[in-house]
DSSP file (Angstrom, degrees, kcal/mol; ACC not computed):
  #  RESIDUE AA STRUCTURE BP1 BP2  ACC     N-H-->O    O-->H-N    N-H-->O    O-->H-N    TCO  KAPPA ALPHA  PHI   PSI    X-CA   Y-CA   Z-CA
    1    1 A M              0   0    0      0, 0.0     2,-0.1     0, 0.0     0, 0.0   0.000 360.0 360.0 360.0 144.1  -55.2  -12.3   79.1
    2    2 A H    >   -     0   0    0      1,-0.1     3,-1.5    70,-0.1    70,-0.0  -0.439 360.0-129.9 -72.2 144.0  -54.6   -8.8   80.5
    3    3 A A  T 3  S+     0   0    0      1,-0.3    -1,-0.1    -2,-0.1     0, 0.0   0.767 105.0  59.6 -65.0 -26.3  -57.5   -7.0   82.1
    4    4 A D  T 3  S+     0   0    0      2,-0.0     2,-0.4    64,-0.0    -1,-0.3   0.389  79.7 108.9 -88.2   6.6  -57.0   -3.9   80.0
    5    5 A L    <   -     0   0    0     -3,-1.5     2,-0.4    61,-0.1    61,-0.2  -0.687  46.7-172.5 -84.0 132.7  -57.4   -5.7   76.7
    6    6 A K  E     -A   65   0A   0     59,-1.9    59,-3.6    -2,-0.4    -2,-0.0  -0.991  30.5-112.1-125.7 123.6  -60.6   -4.8   74.9
    7    7 A Y  E     +A   64   0A   0     -2,-0.4    57,-0.2    57,-0.2     3,-0.1  -0.241  41.1 167.2 -53.0 135.3  -61.6   -6.8   71.7
    8    8 A H  E     -     0   0A   0     55,-2.9     2,-0.3     1,-0.4    56,-0.2   0.715  52.3 -36.6-118.0 -51.2  -61.4   -4.5   68.6
    9    9 A H  E     -A   63   0A   0     54,-1.2    54,-2.9     2,-0.0     2,-0.5  -0.988  40.6-118.7-165.8 168.8  -61.6   -6.7   65.5
   10   10 A L  E     -Ab  62  41A   0     30,-2.1    32,-3.3    -2,-0.3     2,-0.5  -0.991  28.6-153.9-116.2 122.4  -60.6  -10.0   63.8
   11   11 A G  E     -Ab  61  42A   0     50,-3.1    50,-2.5    -2,-0.5    32,-0.2  -0.860  11.2-172.9-101.0 127.4  -58.5   -9.5   60.6
   12   12 A I  E     - b   0  43A   0     30,-3.1    32,-2.4    -2,-0.5     2,-0.1  -0.968  18.4-135.4-124.3 119.3  -58.7  -12.2   58.0
   13   13 A P  E     + b   0  44A   0      0, 0.0     2,-0.3     0, 0.0    32,-0.2  -0.437  31.1 173.8 -67.9 144.1  -56.4  -12.3   54.9
   14   14 A T        -     0   0    0     30,-2.7    32,-0.5    -2,-0.1    -2,-0.0  -0.975  36.9-153.9-145.9 158.3  -58.2  -13.0   51.6
   15   15 A K  S    S+     0   0    0     -2,-0.3     2,-0.3    30,-0.1    30,-0.1   0.407  72.8  94.9-107.9  -3.4  -57.3  -13.1   47.9
   16   16 A E  S    S-     0   0    0      1,-0.0     2,-0.2     0, 0.0    -2,-0.0  -0.707  79.3-117.4 -93.8 138.6  -60.9  -12.4   46.8
   17   17 A K        -     0   0    0     -2,-0.3     2,-0.3     4,-0.0    -2,-0.1  -0.500  36.3-162.6 -67.5 141.1  -62.2   -8.9   46.0
   18   18 A R    >   -     0   0    0     -2,-0.2     3,-1.0    25,-0.1    27,-0.0  -0.915  24.3 -93.0-128.2 154.2  -65.0   -7.9   48.4
   19   19 A A  T 3  S+     0   0    0     -2,-0.3    14,-0.2     1,-0.2    -1,-0.0  -0.336 105.5  20.2 -63.2 142.5  -67.7   -5.3   48.3
   20   20 A G  T 3  S+     0   0    0      1,-0.2    -1,-0.2    12,-0.1    13,-0.2   0.720  81.4 173.2  75.4  22.9  -66.9   -2.0   49.9
   21   21 A E    <   -     0   0    0     -3,-1.0     2,-0.4    11,-0.1    11,-0.2  -0.341  19.2-154.7 -65.7 143.9  -63.1   -2.3   49.9
   22   22 A T  E     -C   31   0A   0      9,-2.8     9,-2.8    -2,-0.0     2,-0.5  -0.980  13.8-135.5-116.2 132.3  -61.0    0.7   51.0
   23   23 A Y  E     -C   30   0A   0     -2,-0.4     2,-0.8     7,-0.2     7,-0.2  -0.771  10.7-162.9 -93.7 127.4  -57.5    0.9   49.7
   24   24 A L  E >>> -C   29   0A   0      5,-3.1     5,-1.4    -2,-0.5     3,-1.1  -0.867   7.5-169.0-106.9  95.9  -54.7    1.8   52.1
   25   25 A E  G >45S+     0   0    0     -2,-0.8     3,-0.7     1,-0.3    -1,-0.2   0.851  80.2  58.2 -57.4 -42.8  -51.9    2.9   49.7
   26   26 A E  G 345S+     0   0    0      1,-0.3    -1,-0.3    59,-0.1    -2,-0.0   0.823 118.2  32.9 -58.5 -32.2  -49.1    3.0   52.3
   27   27 A F  G <45S-     0   0    0     -3,-1.1    25,-0.4     2,-0.2    -1,-0.3   0.442 102.0-129.1-104.7  -2.2  -49.7   -0.7   53.1
   28   28 A K  T <<5 +     0   0    0     -4,-1.0    19,-3.0    -3,-0.7     2,-0.4   0.927  66.3 126.0  51.7  50.5  -50.8   -1.9   49.7
   29   29 A V  E   < -CD  24  46A   0     -5,-1.4    -5,-3.1    17,-0.2     2,-0.5  -0.993  55.3-144.2-140.3 144.5  -53.9   -3.5   51.2
   30   30 A Y  E     -CD  23  45A   0     15,-2.7    15,-2.9    -2,-0.4     2,-0.4  -0.922  23.4-167.6-103.2 131.0  -57.6   -3.4   50.6
   31   31 A V  E     +CD  22  44A   0     -9,-2.8    -9,-2.8    -2,-0.5     2,-0.3  -0.916  13.2 158.8-120.5 148.8  -59.7   -3.6   53.7
   32   32 A S  E     + D   0  43A   0     11,-1.8    11,-3.3    -2,-0.4   -11,-0.1  -0.986  44.2  42.6-158.3 161.8  -63.4   -4.2   54.1
   33   33 A G  S >> S+     0   0    0     -2,-0.3     4,-2.0     9,-0.2     3,-0.7  -0.024  75.0 102.4  94.9 -30.2  -66.1   -5.4   56.4
   34   34 A Y  T 34 S+     0   0    0      1,-0.3     6,-0.2     2,-0.2     3,-0.2   0.906  84.8  46.6 -56.1 -45.9  -65.1   -3.8   59.7
   35   35 A D  T 34 S+     0   0    0      1,-0.2    -1,-0.3     5,-0.1     7,-0.1   0.739 120.2  38.3 -70.0 -23.4  -67.7   -1.0   59.4
   36   36 A T  T <4 S+     0   0    0     -3,-0.7    -1,-0.2     5,-0.2    -2,-0.2   0.588  94.2  91.1-106.2 -12.6  -70.6   -3.4   58.5
   37   37 A S    ><  -     0   0    0     -4,-2.0     3,-1.5     4,-0.2     5,-0.0  -0.730  62.0-151.1 -88.8 126.5  -69.8   -6.4   60.7
   38   38 A P  T 3  S+     0   0    0      0, 0.0    -1,-0.1     0, 0.0    -4,-0.0   0.725 103.6  47.1 -65.9 -18.1  -71.5   -6.5   64.1
   39   39 A Y  T 3  S-     0   0    0      2,-0.1   -29,-0.1   -29,-0.0    -5,-0.1   0.305 116.1-116.1-103.9   6.6  -68.5   -8.6   65.3
   40   40 A K    <   +     0   0    0     -3,-1.5   -30,-2.1    -6,-0.2     2,-0.6   0.925  48.1 173.8  59.3  49.8  -65.9   -6.3   63.6
   41   41 A I  E     -b   10   0A   0     -8,-0.3     2,-0.5   -32,-0.2    -1,-0.2  -0.805  12.1-163.4 -88.4 123.6  -64.6   -8.8   61.1
   42   42 A E  E     -b   11   0A   0    -32,-3.3   -30,-3.1    -2,-0.6     2,-0.4  -0.934   7.0-151.5-113.6 126.0  -62.2   -7.1   58.8
   43   43 A W  E     -bD  12  32A   0    -11,-3.3   -11,-1.8    -2,-0.5     2,-0.4  -0.787  11.2-162.9 -94.0 139.6  -61.1   -8.7   55.5
   44   44 A M  E     -bD  13  31A   0    -32,-2.4   -30,-2.7    -2,-0.4     2,-0.6  -0.984   9.1-173.4-129.4 121.7  -57.6   -7.8   54.1
   45   45 A R  E     - D   0  30A   0    -15,-2.9   -15,-2.7    -2,-0.4     2,-0.3  -0.950  17.1-154.4-117.1 112.4  -56.5   -8.3   50.5
   46   46 A F  E     - D   0  29A   0     -2,-0.6   -17,-0.2   -32,-0.5     2,-0.2  -0.630   7.3-133.7 -91.3 140.4  -52.9   -7.5   50.0
   47   47 A E    >   -     0   0    0    -19,-3.0     3,-1.7    -2,-0.3     2,-0.1  -0.500  42.8 -84.5 -79.5 158.6  -51.2   -6.4   46.8
   48   48 A E  T 3  S+     0   0    0      1,-0.3    -1,-0.1    -2,-0.2   -20,-0.0  -0.431 119.0  26.3 -61.1 136.3  -48.0   -8.1   45.6
   49   49 A G  T 3  S+     0   0    0      1,-0.3    -1,-0.3    -2,-0.1    -2,-0.0   0.530  80.9 161.3  85.8   6.5  -45.1   -6.4   47.3
   50   50 A A    <   -     0   0    0     -3,-1.7    -1,-0.3   -22,-0.2   -22,-0.1  -0.377  42.9-132.7 -60.0 137.8  -47.1   -5.2   50.3
   51   51 A P        +     0   0    0      0, 0.0    -1,-0.1     0, 0.0   -23,-0.1   0.443  70.0 114.6 -76.6   1.8  -44.7   -4.4   53.1
   52   52 A T  S    S-     0   0    0    -25,-0.4     5,-0.1     1,-0.1    -3,-0.1  -0.461  79.0 -96.4 -73.1 141.4  -46.7   -6.3   55.7
   53   53 A P    >>  -     0   0    0      0, 0.0     4,-1.6     0, 0.0     3,-0.8  -0.236  31.0-117.5 -57.1 146.8  -45.0   -9.4   57.3
   54   54 A E  H 3> S+     0   0    0      1,-0.3     4,-1.3     2,-0.2     5,-0.2   0.827 112.3  62.1 -55.8 -36.2  -46.0  -12.7   55.7
   55   55 A L  H 3> S+     0   0    0      1,-0.2     4,-2.0     2,-0.2     3,-0.3   0.891 106.5  44.4 -60.0 -40.5  -47.6  -13.9   58.9
   56   56 A V  H <4 S+     0   0    0     -3,-0.8    -1,-0.2     1,-0.2    -2,-0.2   0.832 112.1  53.7 -72.5 -32.3  -50.1  -11.1   58.8
   57   57 A K  H  < S+     0   0    0     -4,-1.6    -1,-0.2     1,-0.2    -2,-0.2   0.709 122.8  26.6 -72.9 -19.7  -50.8  -11.7   55.1
   58   58 A T  H  < S+     0   0    0     -4,-1.3    -2,-0.2    -3,-0.3    -1,-0.2   0.601 113.5  57.5-122.0 -16.0  -51.5  -15.4   55.6
   59   59 A V  S  < S-     0   0    0     -4,-2.0    -1,-0.2    -5,-0.2   -48,-0.1  -0.970  81.7-113.9-123.9 132.2  -52.8  -16.0   59.1
   60   60 A P        -     0   0    0      0, 0.0     2,-0.3     0, 0.0   -48,-0.2  -0.238  34.3-154.6 -57.7 150.9  -55.9  -14.3   60.7
   61   61 A H  E     -A   11   0A   0    -50,-2.5   -50,-3.1    38,-0.1     2,-0.4  -0.958  11.1-139.3-129.6 150.8  -55.2  -12.0   63.6
   62   62 A V  E     -Ae  10 101A   0     38,-0.8    40,-2.5    -2,-0.3     2,-0.4  -0.859  20.9-152.0-102.5 144.1  -57.2  -10.8   66.6
   63   63 A A  E     -Ae   9 102A   0    -54,-2.9   -55,-2.9    -2,-0.4   -54,-1.2  -0.949   9.2-168.5-122.0 138.4  -56.8   -7.1   67.6
   64   64 A F  E     -Ae   7 103A   0     38,-2.6    40,-2.4    -2,-0.4     2,-0.4  -0.961  19.9-130.7-124.5 141.0  -57.2   -5.6   71.0
   65   65 A E  E     -Ae   6 104A   0    -59,-3.6   -59,-1.9    -2,-0.4     2,-0.3  -0.751  32.2-174.8 -85.2 136.5  -57.5   -2.0   72.1
   66   66 A V        -     0   0    0     38,-3.0    40,-0.4    -2,-0.4     3,-0.2  -0.911  33.4-134.9-130.7 157.6  -55.2   -1.1   74.9
   67   67 A D  S    S+     0   0    0     -2,-0.3     2,-0.4     1,-0.3    -1,-0.1   0.824 101.1  29.5 -77.7 -33.1  -54.6    1.9   77.1
   68   68 A D     >  -     0   0    0      1,-0.1     4,-2.2   -64,-0.1    -1,-0.3  -0.882  63.6-171.9-135.6 100.4  -50.8    1.8   76.8
   69   69 A L  H  > S+     0   0    0     -2,-0.4     4,-1.7    -3,-0.2     5,-0.2   0.909  87.8  51.8 -59.2 -46.6  -49.4    0.3   73.6
   70   70 A N  H  > S+     0   0    0      1,-0.2     4,-0.8     2,-0.2    -1,-0.2   0.883 111.3  47.7 -61.6 -38.3  -45.8    0.2   74.8
   71   71 A E  H >4 S+     0   0    0      1,-0.2     3,-0.5     2,-0.2    -1,-0.2   0.895 108.5  55.4 -67.5 -39.9  -46.7   -1.6   78.0
   72   72 A A  H 3< S+     0   0    0     -4,-2.2    -2,-0.2     1,-0.2    -1,-0.2   0.824 114.8  38.1 -63.8 -32.8  -48.8   -4.1   76.0
   73   73 A I  H >< S+     0   0    0     -4,-1.7     3,-2.3    -5,-0.2    -1,-0.2   0.502  83.9 127.5 -98.6  -4.1  -45.9   -5.1   73.8
   74   74 A K  T << S+     0   0    0     -4,-0.8     3,-0.1    -3,-0.5    -3,-0.0  -0.307  84.9   3.1 -57.7 127.0  -43.2   -5.0   76.4
   75   75 A G  T 3  S+     0   0    0      1,-0.3    -1,-0.3    -2,-0.0     2,-0.2   0.505 106.4 120.9  77.5   4.4  -41.2   -8.3   76.5
   76   76 A K  S <  S-     0   0    0     -3,-2.3     2,-0.9     1,-0.0    -1,-0.3  -0.552  77.3 -95.8 -97.9 163.3  -43.2   -9.7   73.6
   77   77 A E  E     -F   95   0A   0     18,-0.5    18,-2.0    -2,-0.2     2,-0.4  -0.708  46.1-142.0 -77.3 107.4  -41.9  -10.9   70.2
   78   78 A I  E     +F   94   0A   0     -2,-0.9    16,-0.3    16,-0.2     3,-0.2  -0.579  30.9 169.9 -78.8 127.3  -42.5   -7.9   68.0
   79   79 A L  E    S+     0   0A   0     14,-2.8     2,-0.4    -2,-0.4    15,-0.2   0.794  77.6  19.7 -99.7 -44.3  -43.7   -8.5   64.5
   80   80 A V  E    S-F   93   0A   0     13,-1.7    13,-1.8   -28,-0.1    -1,-0.4  -0.990  85.3-128.3-129.9 121.4  -44.6   -4.9   63.5
   81   81 A E  E     -     0   0A   0     -2,-0.4    10,-0.1    11,-0.2    13,-0.0  -0.238  46.2 -75.3 -63.0 154.4  -43.1   -2.1   65.4
   82   82 A P  E     +     0   0A   0      0, 0.0     2,-0.3     0, 0.0    10,-0.2  -0.248  67.5 157.7 -52.7 135.0  -45.4    0.6   66.8
   83   83 A N  E     -F   91   0A   0      8,-2.2     8,-3.0    -3,-0.1    -3,-0.0  -0.950  42.7-116.6-153.6 168.0  -46.6    2.9   64.0
   84   84 A S  E     +     0   0A   0     -2,-0.3     6,-0.2     6,-0.2     4,-0.0  -0.885  24.2 176.2-117.5 100.1  -49.5    5.3   63.2
   85   85 A P  E    S+     0   0A   0      0, 0.0    -1,-0.1     0, 0.0     5,-0.1   0.711  76.6   5.9 -75.1 -19.2  -51.6    4.2   60.3
   86   86 A S  E >  S-F   89   0A   0      3,-0.7     3,-2.1    25,-0.0    25,-0.1  -0.980 100.8 -68.4-156.9 159.1  -54.0    7.1   60.8
   87   87 A P  T 3  S+     0   0    0      0, 0.0     3,-0.1     0, 0.0    20,-0.0  -0.231 118.6  10.9 -55.0 130.3  -54.3   10.2   63.0
   88   88 A G  T 3  S+     0   0    0      1,-0.2    19,-3.3    22,-0.1     2,-0.5   0.475 107.2 103.1  83.0   3.2  -54.9    9.3   66.7
   89   89 A V  E <   -FG  86 106A   0     -3,-2.1    -3,-0.7    17,-0.2     2,-0.4  -0.974  44.1-176.8-125.0 127.0  -54.2    5.6   66.2
   90   90 A M  E     - G   0 105A   0     15,-2.5    15,-2.9    -2,-0.5     2,-0.3  -0.973  13.6-179.8-116.6 135.9  -51.0    3.7   67.2
   91   91 A V  E     +FG  83 104A   0     -8,-3.0    -8,-2.2    -2,-0.4     2,-0.3  -0.930  11.5 173.2-133.6 157.8  -50.7    0.0   66.3
   92   92 A A  E     - G   0 103A   0     11,-1.6    11,-2.8    -2,-0.3     2,-0.4  -0.965  18.8-140.6-155.1 154.4  -48.2   -2.8   66.8
   93   93 A F  E     -FG  80 102A   0    -13,-1.8   -14,-2.8    -2,-0.3   -13,-1.7  -0.943  15.9-176.3-118.7 142.6  -48.2   -6.5   66.1
   94   94 A I  E     -FG  78 101A   0      7,-2.7     7,-2.4    -2,-0.4     2,-0.5  -0.788  27.1-117.6-121.3 172.1  -46.7   -9.3   68.2
   95   95 A V  E     +FG  77 100A   0    -18,-2.0   -18,-0.5    -2,-0.3     2,-0.4  -0.966  31.9 177.6-110.5 126.9  -46.5  -13.0   67.7
   96   96 A D  E >  S- G   0  99A   0      3,-3.0     3,-2.0    -2,-0.5    -2,-0.0  -0.981  71.2 -17.7-131.1 121.5  -48.2  -15.2   70.3
   97   97 A N  T 3  S-     0   0    0     -2,-0.4    -1,-0.1     1,-0.3    -2,-0.0   0.836 128.7 -53.0  55.1  34.6  -48.3  -19.0   70.0
   98   98 A G  T 3  S+     0   0    0      1,-0.2    -1,-0.3     0, 0.0    -3,-0.0   0.432 119.5 102.6  84.8   0.5  -47.3  -18.7   66.3
   99   99 A A  E <  S- G   0  96A   0     -3,-2.0    -3,-3.0   -43,-0.0    -1,-0.2  -0.863  74.3-110.0-118.1 150.3  -50.2  -16.2   65.4
  100  100 A P  E     - G   0  95A   0      0, 0.0   -38,-0.8     0, 0.0     2,-0.4  -0.552  30.4-170.3 -76.0 141.9  -50.2  -12.5   64.9
  101  101 A V  E     -eG  62  94A   0     -7,-2.4    -7,-2.7    -2,-0.2     2,-0.4  -1.000   8.2-151.0-131.7 131.6  -51.9  -10.3   67.5
  102  102 A E  E     -eG  63  93A   0    -40,-2.5   -38,-2.6    -2,-0.4     2,-0.4  -0.829   5.8-163.5-105.7 141.1  -52.5   -6.6   67.0
  103  103 A F  E     -eG  64  92A   0    -11,-2.8   -11,-1.6    -2,-0.4     2,-0.4  -0.974   6.0-165.7-119.6 139.1  -52.7   -4.0   69.7
  104  104 A L  E     -eG  65  91A   0    -40,-2.4   -38,-3.0    -2,-0.4     2,-0.5  -0.986  11.0-164.3-125.4 132.9  -54.2   -0.5   69.1
  105  105 A Q  E     - G   0  90A   0    -15,-2.9   -15,-2.5    -2,-0.4     2,-0.5  -0.982  21.9-165.9-111.9 119.8  -53.9    2.6   71.2
  106  106 A I  E     - G   0  89A   0     -2,-0.5     2,-1.0   -40,-0.4   -17,-0.2  -0.918  22.7-157.7-119.3 126.2  -56.6    5.0   70.2
  107  107 A D    >>  -     0   0    0    -19,-3.3     4,-3.0    -2,-0.5     3,-2.0  -0.850  13.7-167.7 -95.3  98.3  -57.0    8.7   71.0
  108  108 A R  T 34 S+     0   0    0     -2,-1.0    -1,-0.1     1,-0.3     6,-0.1   0.622  80.5  69.5 -69.4 -12.9  -60.7    9.1   70.4
  109  109 A S  T 34 S+     0   0    0      1,-0.1    -1,-0.3   -21,-0.1     3,-0.1   0.725 118.9  21.9 -73.2 -18.6  -60.5   12.9   70.5
  110  110 A I  T <4 S+     0   0    0     -3,-2.0     2,-1.2     1,-0.2    -2,-0.2   0.763 122.6  54.6-109.2 -48.4  -58.6   12.6   67.2
  111  111 A A    ><  +     0   0    0     -4,-3.0     3,-0.7   -23,-0.3    -1,-0.2  -0.709  59.8 164.3 -94.5  87.1  -59.7    9.2   65.8
  112  112 A K  T 3   +     0   0    0     -2,-1.2    -1,-0.2     1,-0.2    -4,-0.1   0.708  65.7  61.6 -79.8 -21.1  -63.4    9.4   65.7
  113  113 A D  T 3         0   0    0      1,-0.2    -1,-0.2     0, 0.0    -2,-0.1   0.431 360.0 360.0 -88.6   1.9  -64.1    6.5   63.4
  114  114 A F    <         0   0    0     -3,-0.7    -1,-0.2    -6,-0.1    -2,-0.1   0.440 360.0 360.0 -98.3 360.0  -62.6    3.8   65.6
């Protein structure tokens, strides 16, 4: 593991509605749990037709915060190209050993809730 990786969260796909869900319209997904879990476990419930790759919809992923997103994904099998789901946050997914792994680069001067 790279020294600059910092654990951020564990994302777990679910088909069950959960308390406190937040809907992310662009991704057709409901997320919950991240804010209330001391271990940053995030539940994700996808709507039919969600644009997220099937691997992310069906297999849990671990997410790491990195200083340089492009460096973290260099030479890796890209599953989701770098994108900005919210102001100050850039994310990308790779495939490692058959599982999705998410990397986040966060500008905390903009993204205060991360």
